[in-house]
C-alpha positions in Angstrom: 57.1 46.9 14.0 57.6 50.0 16.2 54.3 51.4 14.9 52.6 48.2 15.9 54.0 48.3 19.4 53.0 52.0 19.9 49.4 51.4 18.9 49.1 48.4 21.3 50.9 50.3 24.1 48.6 53.2 23.7 45.5 50.9 23.8 46.9 49.2 26.9 47.2 52.6 28.7 43.5 53.5 28.2 40.7 52.5 30.6 39.2 49.1 30.2 35.9 50.4 28.9 37.6 52.7 26.3 40.0 50.3 24.7 39.2 50.9 21.0 41.1 51.0 17.8 41.6 54.6 16.7 39.7 54.3 13.4 37.5 51.3 12.5 35.3 50.5 9.5 31.7 49.5 10.5 30.5 45.9 10.1 29.3 45.0 6.6 26.0 42.9 6.4 26.8 39.2 6.2 30.4 39.7 7.4 31.9 37.2 9.8 33.2 38.3 13.2 36.7 37.1 12.7 36.7 38.7 9.2 35.6 42.0 10.8 38.4 41.8 13.3 41.0 40.9 10.6 39.9 43.7 8.3 40.2 46.4 11.1 43.4 45.0 12.6 45.0 45.1 9.1 43.7 48.6 8.7 45.8 49.7 11.7 49.0 48.0 10.3 48.8 45.1 12.7 49.7 41.7 11.4 48.2 39.6 14.2 44.7 39.5 15.7 45.5 38.0 19.1 47.5 41.0 20.4 44.7 43.3 19.6 42.2 41.1 21.4 44.6 40.8 24.4 44.5 44.6 25.1 40.7 44.3 25.0 40.9 41.7 27.8 40.5 38.6 25.6 43.4 36.2 25.9 43.5 33.7 23.0 45.9 32.1 20.7 43.1 31.0 18.3 41.3 34.1 17.2 39.4 32.1 14.5 37.3 30.7 17.4 36.4 34.1 18.8 32.7 33.8 17.7 32.2 30.6 19.7 34.6 30.6 22.7 34.4 34.3 23.8 30.7 35.0 23.3 30.6 36.7 26.8 33.2 39.3 25.6 30.8 40.8 23.0 30.9 44.2 24.7 34.7 44.3 24.9 34.9 43.4 21.2 32.3 46.0 20.3 34.3 48.6 22.2 37.5 47.5 20.5 35.9 47.9 17.0 33.9 51.0 17.9 30.5 49.4 17.0 27.3 48.4 18.7 27.3 45.3 20.9 24.3 43.9 18.8 26.5 43.8 15.7 29.0 41.6 17.6 26.3 39.4 19.2 24.6 38.6 15.9 28.0 37.4 14.5 28.6 35.0 17.4 27.6 31.4 17.2 26.6 30.1 20.6 25.5 26.5 21.2 21.8 25.7 20.7 20.1 22.8 22.4 17.2 21.5 20.3 14.7 19.0 21.8 14.9 15.6 20.2 18.3 16.2 18.7 21.8 15.2 20.0 23.1 17.7 22.6 26.0 20.0 21.8 25.9 19.6 18.1 24.0 22.7 16.9 25.1 26.4 16.9 23.3 29.6 16.0 24.3 30.8 12.6 22.8 34.3 12.2 19.5 33.1 13.8 19.5 29.7 12.0 20.4 26.5 14.0 23.0 24.5 12.0 25.4 21.7 13.0 28.7 23.0 14.2 30.6 20.6 11.9 29.3 22.5 8.9 31.3 25.5 9.9 35.0 25.8 8.9 37.0 27.2 11.7 40.7 26.8 10.9 40.9 27.7 7.2 40.0 31.0 5.6 37.9 30.4 2.5 37.6 33.3 0.0 36.3 34.1 -3.4 38.7 36.3 -5.4 36.0 37.7 -7.6 33.8 38.7 -4.6 36.8 40.3 -2.9 37.1 42.5 -5.9 33.6 43.8 -5.2 34.2 44.2 -1.5 37.3 43.1 0.5 35.4 41.6 3.4 34.9 38.0 4.6 31.4 36.7 3.9 30.2 34.6 6.9 28.5 32.1 4.5 32.0 31.2 3.2 32.6 29.6 6.5 30.0 26.9 5.8 31.9 23.9 4.4 28.8 22.5 2.7 29.2 25.3 0.1 32.2 25.0 -2.2 31.3 28.3 -3.9 30.5 31.9 -3.2 26.7 32.5 -3.6 27.3 36.0 -4.9 29.8 35.3 -7.7 29.2 31.5 -8.1 33.0 31.3 -8.0 34.7 28.3 -6.5 36.2 29.2 -3.1 39.9 28.7 -2.3 41.5 27.9 1.0 45.1 27.8 -0.1 47.2 30.6 -1.7 47.4 30.0 -5.5 50.9 31.5 -5.4 52.8 29.9 -2.4 50.4 27.0 -1.9 50.1 27.6 1.9 46.8 27.4 3.7 45.0 30.6 4.4 44.3 31.2 8.1 43.4 33.8 10.7 46.2 34.1 13.2 48.2 36.4 10.9 46.6 38.9 8.6 47.6 41.4 6.0 43.9 41.9 5.2 41.2 39.6 4.0 42.3 40.0 0.3 45.9 39.0 0.9 47.9 35.9 1.7 49.4 36.3 5.1 52.4 34.1 4.1 53.6 35.6 0.8 51.6 38.8 0.7 50.1 38.2 -2.7 46.8 39.8 -3.6 44.3 37.0 -3.9 42.0 39.1 -6.1 44.4 38.5 -9.0 43.6 34.8 -9.0 40.1 34.4 -10.3 38.6 30.9 -10.0 36.2 28.9 -12.2 32.5 29.6 -12.0 30.3 26.7 -11.1 27.7 25.5 -13.6 24.5 24.0 -12.3 21.5 22.8 -14.1 19.1 24.0 -11.4 20.1 27.5 -10.2 16.8 28.2 -8.6 17.1 25.1 -6.4 20.6 26.0 -5.4 19.6 29.5 -4.5 16.9 28.0 -2.3 19.4 26.0 -0.4 21.7 29.0 0.1 18.8 31.2 1.2 17.9 28.7 4.0 21.1 29.7 5.9 21.9 33.1 4.5 22.9 35.7 7.1 20.2 38.0 5.7 16.8 37.1 7.2 15.1 38.3 4.1 16.7 35.4 2.3 15.6 33.0 5.0 12.0 34.2 4.7 12.1 33.9 0.9 13.2 30.3 1.2 10.5 29.4 3.7 7.9 30.9 1.4 9.0 28.5 -1.3 8.5 25.4 0.8 5.5 23.4 -0.6 2.4 22.9 1.7 3.0 19.2 2.0 6.2 20.0 3.9 5.2 23.4 5.2 2.4 21.8 7.3 5.1 20.3 9.5 5.9 23.8 10.8 9.7 23.4 10.2 12.2 26.3 10.6 14.8 27.0 7.9 17.5 25.2 9.9 15.5 22.0 10.0 14.8 22.2 6.3 18.5 22.8 5.7 19.4 19.7 7.7 17.0 17.7 5.4 18.8 19.2 2.4 22.2 17.9 3.8 20.7 14.5 4.6 19.2 14.2 1.1 22.4 15.5 -0.5 24.5 12.9 1.4 22.1 10.2 0.3 22.3 11.3 -3.3 26.1 11.5 -3.1 26.5 8.0 -1.6 27.6 5.6 -4.3 25.3 2.6 -5.0 28.2 0.3 -4.6 29.2 1.7 -1.1 30.0 -1.2 1.3 27.4 0.0 3.8 24.0 1.3 2.8 24.1 4.4 5.0 24.2 8.1 4.6 27.8 9.1 5.0 28.6 11.8 7.6 29.1 15.3 6.2 32.6 15.4 7.6 33.7 12.8 5.2 31.7 13.8 2.1 32.0 17.6 1.9 33.8 17.0 -1.4 30.8 15.0 -2.5 28.2 17.7 -1.7 28.8 19.5 -5.0 26.6 22.4 -6.2 24.7 20.0 -8.4 24.1 17.5 -5.5 22.8 20.4 -3.3 20.6 21.6 -6.2 19.2 18.1 -6.6 18.5 17.9 -2.8 16.9 21.4 -2.9 14.7 20.4 -5.9 13.4 17.3 -3.9 12.2 19.7 -1.3 10.7 22.3 -3.7 8.8 19.6 -5.5 7.8 17.6 -2.4 6.6 14.8 -2.2 6.6 13.9 -6.0 10.4 14.6 -6.2 11.0 12.4 -3.2 9.2 9.5 -4.9 11.2 10.1 -8.1 14.4 10.0 -6.0 13.3 6.7 -4.4 12.5 5.2 -7.8 15.9 6.2 -9.1 17.5 4.5 -6.1 15.5 1.4 -6.8 16.6 1.4 -10.5 20.2 1.2 -9.3 19.5 -1.5 -6.7 21.4 -4.2 -8.6 24.7 -2.3 -7.8 24.1 -2.8 -4.1 25.6 -6.2 -3.8 25.0 -8.2 -0.6 21.7 -6.5 0.4 18.1 -7.4 -0.2 14.6 -6.0 0.5 14.1 -2.4 1.3 17.8 -1.6 2.0 18.7 -3.0 -1.5 15.8 -1.0 -3.1 16.1 2.4 -1.5 19.7 2.3 -0.3 20.8 5.3 1.7 17.5 7.1 1.8 16.3 4.3 4.1 18.4 6.0 6.8 16.6 9.3 6.5 13.7 8.2 8.8 16.3 7.3 11.4 18.6 10.4 11.1 19.1 11.7 14.6 19.6 15.3 13.4 16.3 15.6 11.6 13.2 16.9 13.4 11.0 14.1 14.8 7.9 15.3 12.8 10.0 15.2 9.7 11.3 11.7 10.4 7.8 10.5 10.9 6.7 12.0 7.6 9.7 10.4 5.8 8.8 7.1 7.3 5.3 7.4 5.9 6.6 8.4 2.5 9.0 5.5 2.3 6.3 3.0 3.2 4.0 4.7 0.6 6.7 4.4 -2.1 7.5 0.8 -1.1 3.8 -0.1 -1.4 3.3 1.4 -4.8 6.5 0.2 -6.4 5.3 -3.3 -7.3 8.4 -5.0 -5.9 7.4 -8.0 -3.8 10.7 -9.4 -2.6 10.6 -7.8 0.8 9.3 -8.3 4.3 5.5 -8.3 4.9 5.4 -4.8 6.4 7.0 -3.3 3.2 5.1 -5.5 0.8 1.7 -4.6 -0.8 -1.2 -6.6 0.6 -2.0 -9.5 -1.6 -1.5 -13.2 -2.3 2.3 -13.1 -2.0 3.5 -14.3 1.4 6.7 -15.8 2.7 6.9 -19.6 3.3 6.8 -19.3 7.0 3.4 -17.5 6.9 2.1 -20.0 4.3 3.2 -23.0 6.4 1.5 -21.5 9.5 -1.7 -20.7 7.6 -2.1 -24.1 6.0 -0.5 -26.2 8.7 2.3 -27.4 6.4 6.0 -28.1 7.0 8.2 -25.2 6.0 10.8 -27.6 4.5 8.1 -29.2 2.3 7.1 -25.8 0.8 10.8 -24.9 0.4 11.4 -28.2 -1.6 8.4 -27.3 -3.8 9.9 -23.9 -4.4 13.4 -25.1 -5.0 12.3 -27.8 -7.5 10.1 -25.3 -9.4 6.8 -27.1 -8.6 5.4 -23.8 -7.4 6.2 -20.1 -8.1 8.7 -18.6 -5.8 10.9 -15.6 -5.5 14.1 -15.0 -3.5 17.3 -12.9 -3.7 19.8 -15.3 -5.3 22.7 -12.9 -4.6 22.2 -12.7 -0.9 23.5 -15.4 1.5 20.1 -15.3 3.4 16.9 -14.2 1.9 13.2 -14.7 2.5 11.4 -17.0 0.0 8.1 -15.7 -1.3 5.3 -17.9 -2.6 1.8 -17.4 -3.9 -0.7 -18.3 -1.1 -3.5 -18.9 -3.7 -1.3 -21.5 -5.3 -0.6 -23.2 -1.9 -4.3 -23.1 -1.1 -5.2 -24.8 -4.4 -2.7 -27.6 -3.6 -4.0 -28.0 0.0 -7.6 -28.2 -1.4 -6.5 -31.2 -3.4 -5.2 -32.9 -0.2 -8.8 -34.0 0.4 -9.0 -35.4 -3.1 -6.6 -38.3 -3.0 -6.2 -42.0 -2.5 -2.9 -43.4 -1.6 -1.7 -46.3 -3.8 -2.5 -48.7 -1.0 -6.0 -47.2 -0.4 -6.9 -47.4 -4.0 -5.6 -51.0 -4.4 -7.8 -52.0 -1.4 -10.8 -50.1 -2.8 -10.6 -51.7 -6.2 -9.1 -55.1 -5.2 -6.5 -55.0 -7.9 -2.7 -54.8 -7.9 -0.3 -51.8 -8.6 0.2 -52.8 -12.2 -3.5 -52.6 -12.8 -3.6 -49.1 -11.3 -0.9 -48.0 -13.7 -2.8 -49.5 -16.7 -6.0 -47.6 -15.6 -4.0 -44.3 -15.4 -2.3 -44.9 -18.8 -5.7 -45.4 -20.4 -7.3 -42.4 -18.8 -9.8 -44.2 -16.5 -8.3 -42.7 -13.3 -5.9 -39.8 -12.7 -2.6 -39.9 -10.8 -1.6 -36.9 -8.7 1.9 -35.6 -9.3 3.9 -33.5 -7.0 3.3 -31.4 -4.9 -0.1 -33.0 -4.1 1.6 -36.5 -4.0 3.8 -35.3 -1.2 0.8 -35.4 1.1 0.5 -39.2 0.7 4.3 -39.7 0.9 4.4 -41.3 -2.5 2.2 -42.2 -5.5 -1.4 -41.2 -5.0 -4.5 -40.9 -7.2 -7.4 -38.5 -7.6 -10.3 -39.6 -5.3 -12.7 -37.9 -7.6 -11.6 -39.7 -10.7 -11.4 -43.0 -8.9 -14.9 -42.7 -7.4 -16.2 -41.7 -10.8 -14.6 -44.8 -12.3 -16.1 -47.1 -9.6 -19.5 -45.5 -10.2 -19.2 -46.2 -13.9 -18.4 -49.9 -13.2 -21.3 -50.3 -10.8 -23.7 -48.6 -13.1 -23.1 -51.3 -15.7 -23.9 -54.1 -13.1 -27.4 -55.5 -12.6 -28.7 -55.1 -9.1 -30.6 -58.4 -9.1 -28.7 -61.7 -8.9 -30.6 -63.7 -11.6 -28.2 -66.5 -12.4 -27.7 -69.4 -10.1 -24.1 -70.2 -11.1 -22.9 -66.6 -10.8 -19.3 -66.4 -9.4 -17.7 -63.6 -7.4 -15.5 -61.6 -9.7 -12.4 -61.9 -7.5 -12.8 -65.7 -7.2 -13.5 -66.1 -10.9 -10.2 -64.3 -11.7 -8.3 -66.4 -9.2 -9.7 -69.6 -10.7 -8.5 -68.4 -14.1 -5.0 -69.5 -13.0 -3.0 -66.7 -14.7 0.2 -65.3 -13.4 -1.1 -61.8 -13.4 -4.7 -61.0 -14.3 -5.2 -58.3 -16.9 -7.5 -56.2 -14.7 -7.7 -53.2 -17.1 -9.0 -55.5 -19.8 -11.6 -57.1 -17.4 -12.8 -53.7 -16.1 -12.9 -52.2 -19.5 -15.0 -55.1 -20.8 -17.5 -54.5 -18.0 -17.8 -50.8 -19.0 -18.2 -51.8 -22.7 -20.9 -54.3 -21.8 -18.8 -57.2 -23.1 -18.6 -58.8 -19.7 -21.9 -59.2 -17.8 -21.8 -58.6 -14.0 -24.3 -58.2 -11.2 -23.8 -56.3 -8.0 -24.5 -57.6 -4.5 -25.1 -55.5 -1.3 -21.8 -55.2 0.5 -20.2 -53.0 3.2 -18.9 -49.6 2.0 -15.3 -50.6 2.6 -15.5 -53.7 0.4 -13.3 -53.9 -2.7 -14.9 -53.4 -6.0 -13.9 -56.8 -7.3 -15.4 -58.4 -4.1 -18.8 -56.8 -4.7 -19.4 -57.9 -8.3 -20.5 -61.3 -9.7 -19.7 -62.8 -13.1 -22.9 -64.1 -14.8 -21.0 -66.5 -16.9 -17.4 -67.4 -16.0 -16.7 -68.4 -19.6 -17.1 -64.8 -20.7 -14.2 -63.9 -18.5 -11.5 -66.0 -20.3 -10.8 -63.6 -23.2 -10.0 -60.8 -20.8 -7.8 -62.6 -18.3 -4.5 -62.2 -20.1 -2.8 -59.5 -22.1 0.7 -58.6 -23.1 2.2 -56.6 -20.3 4.2 -53.6 -21.3 6.5 -51.3 -19.5 5.3 -47.7 -19.8 7.4 -44.7 -20.7 10.3 -44.4 -18.3 9.7 -40.7 -18.0 6.2 -41.4 -16.6 7.2 -44.5 -14.5 11.0 -44.5 -14.1 11.0 -46.1 -10.7 9.1 -48.8 -8.8 8.2 -49.5 -5.2 8.8 -52.9 -3.7 5.1 -53.6 -3.5 4.7 -52.7 -7.1 7.4 -55.1 -8.1 5.8 -57.8 -6.0 2.5 -57.3 -7.9 4.3 -57.3 -11.2 6.1 -60.5 -10.5 3.1 -62.1 -8.7 5.2 -62.4 -5.5 5.5 -60.8 -2.1 7.4 -57.9 -0.7 9.4 -60.2 1.5 10.4 -62.2 -1.5 11.4 -59.2 -3.5 13.6 -58.0 -0.6 15.3 -61.4 -0.6 15.9 -61.2 -4.4 17.6 -57.8 -3.9 19.8 -59.1 -1.0 20.9 -62.1 -3.0 21.9 -59.9 -6.0 19.4 -61.3 -8.5 17.4 -58.1 -8.6 19.5 -54.9 -9.2 18.5 -51.5 -7.7 19.2 -47.9 -8.6 21.2 -47.3 -5.4 18.5 -45.2 -3.7 17.3 -46.2 -0.2 13.7 -45.2 -0.7 13.1 -46.0 -4.4 15.1 -49.1 -4.9 13.9 -50.5 -8.2 13.7 -49.5 -11.8 11.0 -50.8 -14.1 13.6 -51.9 -16.6 15.5 -53.9 -14.0 12.3 -55.6 -12.8 11.2 -56.4 -16.4 14.7 -57.9 -17.1 14.4 -60.1 -14.0 11.0 -61.3 -15.2 12.4 -62.2 -18.6 15.3 -64.1 -17.2 13.6 -65.8 -14.3 10.3 -67.4 -13.4 8.8 -67.8 -10.0 7.0 -70.8 -8.5 3.6 -69.0 -8.4 3.6 -68.5 -12.2 4.6 -72.2 -12.8 1.9 -73.5 -10.5 -0.7 -71.3 -12.3 0.3 -72.3 -15.7 0.6 -76.0 -15.0 -2.2 -76.3 -12.6 0.1 -77.8 -9.9 0.0 -77.3 -6.2 2.7 -74.9 -5.1 4.3 -77.5 -2.9 4.7 -79.9 -5.8 6.5 -77.6 -8.2 10.0 -78.3 -7.0 9.5 -82.1 -7.1 8.1 -82.1 -10.6 10.8 -79.8 -12.0 13.5 -81.9 -10.2 12.2 -84.9 -12.2 13.0 -82.9 -15.3 16.5 -82.1 -13.9 15.7 -78.4 -13.3 16.9 -76.9 -10.1 16.1 -73.4 -8.7 18.7 -70.7 -9.1 18.3 -69.7 -5.4 16.0 -70.2 -2.5 15.7 -69.3 1.2 14.4 -72.6 2.3 13.4 -75.8 0.4 10.1 -74.5 -0.8 10.2 -70.7 -0.1 10.9 -67.9 -2.6 12.2 -70.2 -5.3 13.6 -68.7 -8.5 13.9 -70.7 -11.7 15.7 -70.1 -15.0 12.8 -69.1 -17.3 14.4 -70.5 -20.5 14.8 -74.0 -19.0 11.3 -74.1 -17.5 9.7 -72.7 -20.7 11.4 -75.5 -22.7 10.3 -78.2 -20.3 6.7 -77.1 -19.5 5.3 -78.5 -22.7 6.7 -82.0 -21.8 5.7 -82.0 -18.1 2.4 -83.5 -17.0 -0.3 -80.8 -16.5 -3.0 -80.9 -13.9 -4.9 -84.2 -14.0 -2.5 -85.7 -16.6 -0.4 -88.9 -16.0 2.7 -89.7 -18.0 
């Protein structure tokens, strides 16, 4: 201790410009400034750096920060260590302001701008094997992104293997010794790293190596596709760290971001750095390979969709504030290029390849459709669609060509009412024509345009043309009767229109056509040559078609089937005689209507069969002691028990008979 005091006292007595340690070793290439100080202070038997700096006019309690906080004292430090001022200046790390990058975040590391958070200040990191070769502190050991010594490939240590205390700079027995227990660190060799791509790892180290020859070697290895951006080695190193952070971010990370280096220095393993370096060496093919690998693991990114689910953390590269603007622009273009060629379609329009796949909003706007209508088609499987089922919210993609085909058919439809009016027949007849292939019914989604059942206009017009082509154009018979009137005079409960129209097509029923307005019904524009020819075709057994094809019935269809009116059908429902399926829009089932028809008979059918006037039906049945099941008024919407009426009809006087 007395020796220490005498050395410091002697230094303090000298002139300010001549305060130098008596015998100093010169700086070693690549040595850090604090390491140079520690080595020479220990050489003089001093165990602390701060007192030696104090006699040189530098007052500090944190000598480890000497290279950043006392840059203006380079001359004093140079005099203290008996070396050139340039040797000290080159080992200082002043702040560097770079245009387009956050202020106050970069330092000069031996001529290379790097972020200050990459540099370890408090802890001394050493490689025992390298200290055996030369007992000096390599400046590159201070970069926390490297967990190894580039010379020996040995893992760096920052704690004494003997006492377990952290290695620091305020006390020193020499760089090769633990300042706490005095053990020689060179006796504790560490594992050697093993990397699959040593060349790529060397490239990463060369980018920030204190030796400029290493820097130049790294820049010469940068491929032209990246070299054309005129980046310096610091900007390329920053890209390495960004890529390494993206590679090290787990696919299942809760946020798809590139984690800050301060929290992932343990993740930036030599292999990760080598992978990042290889991406740059094989640019841009290796970048696309990395993007494809991210996409292959996209299912592990739960809760995300689109480009963030596909590419994960590398999506953040184009927005990294620490990357050069030209580099971010190039990354943006590369990401878009990769997205376009990947073939994945579930993404926004700007990241999706041009083609027929669009979202439902665009399809709705283009074809003037309701978004909810297209969404219902997609949800029910009527059209192809794609969405992210794992995300709470997701775009829904559809094929615009498929939508266009549906829209084109919008012009080719008759509603059920339009076609009934055009043909002059009831709904049951339309169903018979469909079942026998004479006209075609549209299914969803085309039927949604008509708000219900609709039919192909093309098939219906072709059917009408076929009927009219069988009719003579000259009215040659004096007693010809209008088809609609002849059918009505046939006095049947429900005419078998399919049989009549099929007979015309087959030539079994002769008809002639008369000139009529274009909006006239087909049955009101044809004449029957001989009314007696119509009789065989008036009636036929009515069947209920397959429930899968016609499982439900509109009120107007039920009215046609029962030869009644919609108002009467509504009355039957309200009175409980006709059951419904509980739906508000589609109230009736075919089976329920057919069961009603088998159990009950209506006044119209009785009047037709017996040839009575409608108003006389109640009086004549009352004479046979038959009363209606229900009625609204005395002679309105009467419902009779079919079994009783059928049993009595044969005994009741028919039209023109007296009993």
